[in-house]
N, C-alpha and C positions, 0 to 999 in steps of 0.2 A: 507774160514775162516774170513775174511774181511767182507765178504757180509753177513754170518751168525750174526756176531758182529753188523754190521749195522742195520739188522732187529729187533734183540734183543733190541737193544741201543734206536732204533726209537720207538718200543712201550712204553720201560721204559719213554723216554722222554712226548710221548704223555700221559701217565698217569700221570707223574709229571705237565704237563703243566696244565690239568683238574683240578690238585689240586691247581694250581696257584704257583707253585713250580718251579723257572725259573732261578735258580742258578745253575751252572755246575763247578765243581773242579776238574782239572785233575793235579794239583799241584803235582810237583815231581814224575811224570810219566816217569823217563829219558828214558824208552827204547821205548815210542812210538814215532811211526814213520809219516812223511807224509801221508803214506798209509791209518794207522789207523785214524788219524785227518781228512783226506777228507772224511772217509766214517761216522765219528762221525759227521761232521758239516752237511753233507747231512740228517741226520738223525732228524734232528732239526725240528721240523714241524711248517710250516707257518699258521696264521701269529703270530709272536710273538711280543707283545708290550714291554717287560721288558727281557733281556737279561744281564747276568752277569757270565764271563767266568774268570776262574784262570787257567791260562796256565803256569804258574811259573816253572822253571825248566825243561821244554822239551826241551833238549839240542840239539835235531835232527830236530826240526821245521825249517821250511825255510820260504822264502817269500811268496812261492806258496801256502801255507796254508794260511795266510792273503787274498789273491786272492780269495780263497774258501771261505774264513770267509765272505769277502765284499758281496758275492753272495748270502749269506743267510739272509742278513741285509735286514729285510722287511720295507716297506715305512712308515708303521704305527709303527716303533720302536720308543718310547717315552724314553726309559731308557736303557743306553749301558753301560756296564763296561768291560774292559777287564784286566788283568793282566799279562805281560809279562816279569816278571823280571827274569833274567838268561837264558833266551832263546838265547842263543849263537850265530845261525846261521841266526838271523835276520839283517836286514841292515836298514839304513834310508829310502832309497828308498822304502821298503815296509812298514816302517809306516806312510810315506807321504801319499803313496795310501791308506792307511787304514782309516785315517784321512780325507782325500778328499772323500770318499765314504761315510762319514757319513750321514744320514738323519736329518732331523728337530727333534732335541733330545730336551727334557724337562730336562735330565739329563745325564750326561757324565762324565766317571771316566777313567782315562788311567795311568796305572803303568808301566814305561819302565826304572827301576832302575836297576843299574850295569850291563848292556850291555857292552860285549866287545868291539862293536863298537859304544860308547854312541852318543846319540841324540845331535844334534848341534842347535845352536841358529836358523839355516835355517828350522828346524823342526818347531820351534817353530813360524816362521813368517808361513809357511802353514797352524798350527792350529789357528794361528791369523784371518789369511783371511778365513777357514771354520768358525770361531766364528761369523766373522762379515755378512756371505753371506748366511748362512745354518742355525744357530741358534738363532735367536731373539728372542725366546721364551725359552731359557735357563735358567733354575733355580738353578740347582745343577751342580757345575764343580768341580773334583777332580783329581788331578795332580801330580805323585808322581816321581820326578826328582833326587831323591837319588843317588849320585854316579856319576851324569851325570858331568864331567868335563869340557866338551866344552861348555855347557851353557854358556852366556854373558849377560851382561846387555841389548845389543839389543833385542836378544830374549825376554827376560822377560818384557821389555818394550813394544813389538809389541802386547805381550798376554794380558798387563793390560791396552794397550788404547782401546781394544775390549772387553772388560768386559762388557756384557749386562746390562743394569739396572734391569732387571728383574731378576738378579741372587740374590738367597736368600742363597745358602749355598755353600762356597768354602773350599777347602780344598788343600794345597798347600805345598808339602816337597822339599825343596831346602838343604838337608843335604848332604854337601860335594861337592857344585856347586863354586869352589874356584875362580871361574871367576866373579862370581858377587859380586858387591861391592854395598858401601853406594847409590851411586847414581841411582842403580838398583833398591834397595829397596824403595828408596825415591819416584822413578815413578810409582811403585807398590803400594806404600801407598797412593798417590794423585788421583790413578784411581780406588779406590776401590768403587764399587756401592754404593749409600746412603741408599738402604735397604736390606742389607745383616744382616741375621738373626744368621747364624751359620759360624763361623771363626775357622778353623783350619791350622795353620803353624808349619811346623818344619824347625827350621832356625839354626839348631845344627851346631856350629861352622861357623856360617855366619856372614857376617857383623852386629854390633848393629843393633836392630831394629829401622827405622826410620819411623813411622807412625805419627808423629807429624808435618810432612813438609807440610801438606796442609792447606793453612791459612783458620781461622775460617769463614771469610767472604766468602771464596768461596763454603764451605759447607753449607752455609746458603741459599745461592742462589741455590744448589742443591735442596734443600729443597722445597724453594719457588717453584720453577719450575714444582716440582711435586705435593705438596700438596695445595700450597698457603699458609702455614703457617710456621713459624720457631719453632721447639720444640728440637732444639739440642744445648746443651751447652758443650758437651765432644768433642773436636775436634780429639783425639788421634784414636779411633777407630768409626767406623759407629753408631750413636746411637742406631738406631734398633737393634744391636748385642744383642741376648739373650745367647746363648752358646758359649763361646771364649776358645779355647784351643791352647796355645803357648809352644812350645819345643823350648828354648834356649841353651839346655847341651851344655858344651865343650865352651862356649861363653867366652874366655878368656879376651875378650877387652871389655866385656860388663861392663859398669860403673854402679854404684848404682846410681845416678842421672836419668840413663834410666829406672831402676827399680820403682823409685819413682815416674818418670812422668806416667809412666805406671797405678800405683796404683792410682793416684790421676784422671786420667782419663778415669777410668772404666765406660762404660755405665751406667745409673741408671735402666735400665730395665734387667742386666745381671743375670739372674737365675743359671747358670752352669759355672765355672771358673775352670780351668786347668792351672799350670804355672810349667814347667820343667826347674831347673836351676841346674842339674849335673855340677859338676865339674866349677862352677863360681865363682866368687869372690865375693860373697854376702855380706855385710857387715849386722850389727845386725838393724841397723836403717831400712833397707830394709824390713825386716820380721816385723816391726812393722807398718811401713807406708801400707804394704799389709794387715793385720789384719785391722786396721784400717781405711782403705779407702773401705771397703768391701762394696758394693752397699745393700741396704735395702732388695732388691728383690730377694736377692743370696739365692739359695736351696741347690748347691752343689759345693764344695770347695774341689780341689785337688792342694797341693804345695808340690814339690820335691826338697829337698836341699841336695840330695844326694853328698859327697864328695866335701863337702864345708868346708875346713879347718879353715875359717875365723869365723865361726858363735860360738858364746861363749852363755853362759847363760843368756846375757843381750839381746839375741834375742828374749826369750821366758818370760822374766821378765820386768814388766814396773818399776820395782821398789818396794821396800818393799814386795817383794814376790807376787805382783799382777802381772799375767799373761797378755799377750799382746792379747791372743784371746779372754779374755773376752770381746773385742770391737765388737766382730764379731756378724752378725744379730741373735737376739734370735729365729728367723724361719730355720734357717740353717738346713737341716735335714739330709746331708752326708756331712763327712768332713774326708779328707784322706790326712796325713802328713806323709811324710819321710824325715828322717834325719839320713840316712844311712851313716856311716863313718866320722860322724862330730864329731871328736874326743875330740872335746874340750868341748862339753857338759857335765854336771855333774848332781848331784842329786839335786841342787837348780833348776836348768831349766826346768828339768822333772816334779818337784813339781808345780812348777809356772803353767806349763802348763796344768797338771791333775786339778788343782782348778778352770781354766778359761773355761772349756769347754762350750760349748753353751747346754743349758738345754733342749732343744727340739728336740736333735740328733737323728737319727734313725738308720743310719750306720756309725760307726766309724771304721778307718784303722789307726793305729798308727805303724810306722817303728823305732825302735832304734837299728839296726841292725850294729854291730861292734862299737858301742858307748861303749869302754871298760871302761870308768871310771864310768859309773852309777852301783849303789848297790841296797841293800834290800830297802833303804830309797826311792829311786825314786818309786818303784812299790807301796809302800804305801801310796806315795801321788797322785796316779793316780785314780781319783773319776770319775767311770764311770756314766754319766746320766743315769736317770731311765728309759728314753724313749728307751733307744738302744736296739735293735732287732737283729742285725748284727754286730758282733766284730771281728776285727782282728788284734792280736798283734803279730809283729816279734822282739824278743830279740836275733837273731842269735848272736853269738859270745860273749856275754855279760856275762864274764868267771866270775864275781865276785857276780853274783845272786845267791842265796840260795833258799833251800826250802821254808824257813819261809818267802821269798820276795814274792815268787809266791803265797803263802798262803794268805797274806796280800794283795796281788792285787785281788785275786780269791772274798775273802771276800767282796769287794766292788761292785761286778759284780750283774746287776739287774737280780731278777728271770724271767723277760720278754723277756732275750736274747732268739734267736730261731736257731742262726747259730754262730758257733766260731770257727775260726781258729787260733791256737797258736802254735808260731816256738819259740822252745829254744835249738835250735841245738845248740852243741859247748860251752854251758853252763855248762863247766866240772864239777861244785860243785853241781848238781841237781843230786837227787836219786829219786826211784818211789816215794817217799811221795811227789811230787811237781805232779805226774800223779793222785796220789790217793786224794788229795785235789781237784782236777778238776772232777775227777768224783764224789766226794762227792756232792759237790756243781751242777753239773750235773744231779744228780739225783733228785734234786728239781725242775727241769725247764723242760720245754717241748721242748726239743730240736729237731730240725728237722736234723742238721749237725753239726759234733764235729769231729774237726781232730788236733793232737798235733804232731808236729816234734821235734824229740828228737834225732835224729843222731847226732853221736859226742860226746854223754855224756857217759864217762865210767863208771860210777857210776849206769845208767840204762842199765840192760842187754836187749842185742837185739840191740839197737841203731838205731832205724829205726824210723817205725811210729806207731801211735796210732789212730784208728777210734773212732767212737762213742761207739759202742759196747765194745770194748777193754776197755777203760777208764771208762765206767760206772762200769764195773765188777769188778773196783779194790777197787770201795767204798763198805763199810760194808752196807747189806741190811737195818738196821735199823738207818743208822746214821743221815739220813736227816728227821726224822720225826715232829720234830720241828724247822728246818733250817729258818733260816730268813737273809735276806741281813746284814751283820758285824758280823754275829755269826762267832766264831773262828773255823778255819778249822784246826789248827796245836795245840794244846794245847803244854805246854812248855815241859813236859816230854814226847813228842812223841819218840818211838822207832823204827827202821826199823824193818819190819817183812820180812816173805820170798820173796824174789827178784822174782820180777814178770816180765816175759820176754814179750818184746813187737815185735810183728812182724813187721818185715821189709820190709814190703810189698810196691806196689805202692801207693802212696798217693792219698788219695780220691779228688775229684775234687771240689774246692769251690763250694758252693751253689749258691752264690749269684753272678749275672753276673755283678752286680756294682763293684765289687771287682776284676775281672777276669783282666781290664787291667791294675790295679795297680800291679797283681803280676809278669805280663810280664814285665812291664817296669821297674820295680824295682829288676827284677832278681832275686826272692824268690825262696824259695826250693821247692817251690808247682809244680816239674814239673821234666824232665827225664834229664835235661841238666846240673845240676850240683850236685853230690853227693862227699861231701867234705870227707877225711878221717879223723878217729876219731884221736883226740889229745892224746899224752901221758896222762896216768893219772896223774891228779893233775897239771898238766903245762897248762899254759894260750895260747889260740892260736896265731899265730903271726900275725901282723899287716899286712894285705893286701891291 
């Protein structure tokens, strides 16, 4: 059986290789043993220049398989990534042997999180030696050390000291590395190569980010040595960074001074910026600083202020109802804002936000999940820019909203929208009329994707999901012959008709990949992981 598997698997890999597909995922194959893995690795056709393996959760895999993997690594291999998360039988000596056998790569990705025998700083020392001797041309490095509680400042320092100057992309996760201190973070900051273009860091629960520790004069010297010119005036992050993703969730010691320093020192060439501040003590002034300091070249912005109880309406309104996001660059195309669980936000702040959205947005994603104080007045003030083509709105648990508020919101949606994801789960006052007005609007558009989550709404029979065809079918066929933006969708004398059952089928997958990351990180309802029970009729959901 194993030999037959190897033959069929080998022919499949040869076919995939000829099509340029060199990724293989065996994630979750917990019954797979060393025998099957050995035949699988032997079937990989040489020579392979790009190899990406996801072996997450194969609990029966041992160090022997790592030695077989070493045997198939071709000298011409330029890109190598392997995920070994949760492989409970692996040991540090096996990981050391794998690292030592790596050829001269241009791209390296290693995922070793949540191992029962966590990697230590000694493994990082070996990795640093390999980086120094065998990978002088490395341009991309991804290292996931989440949950590696034995990693210390010394190991981080060793890796930081040998980061090649050719590095262009760096992804590092230190979530749960409790032995890493501010000294280790400062050493990492000082050692960042001067020409990094894409920087991704997950420092959840880690010490405060200290990227301002390297003196400006030293950074200027680095630039002079390489280019002969000095074009840098922001010492916080290398000036060549164009994509920056920082996850600082659960940073209870994070100060607002650090956030404001970060805002004022963003590189001028930055085009994509993502900042996660879940469960951080963020003050209103920090939000204003981030909005007002956005570089002029910025095209995509993601800000997650989830479960930040200190945020108030002042974070969204600069005064006299003027929204702080009015200061964002007019060329911004993608905006993703999450205020999940910010229970001090009211209609005043939401209306200020709605009136200050950049006019050239193409993708807009807003989450007010569990913002229990907002009412229909908030939705009336949300003015969606006419240029938006992809729209996502999460109103989960906003129990004060009614059909009239949803109608006022939908009336302002532009007709050029092609993809909509709307979450109104646990909005206990909504009826099928809310779905009907969405369908009426949708009939006037050229929608390629439409999904409405309405589980936990006791007045909507079925309490499930509605896809494009179901929602559009709720609208009268002749209701949109003269529909325009701003046309009232809910006349004052609206009466409920025959209840329409909504199928509680599996939700359709969001069509726009730009929103997929936001859906995962915010733990939205678009998935199988969470199916909340329906609340009692007429009762507000409990705070969670």
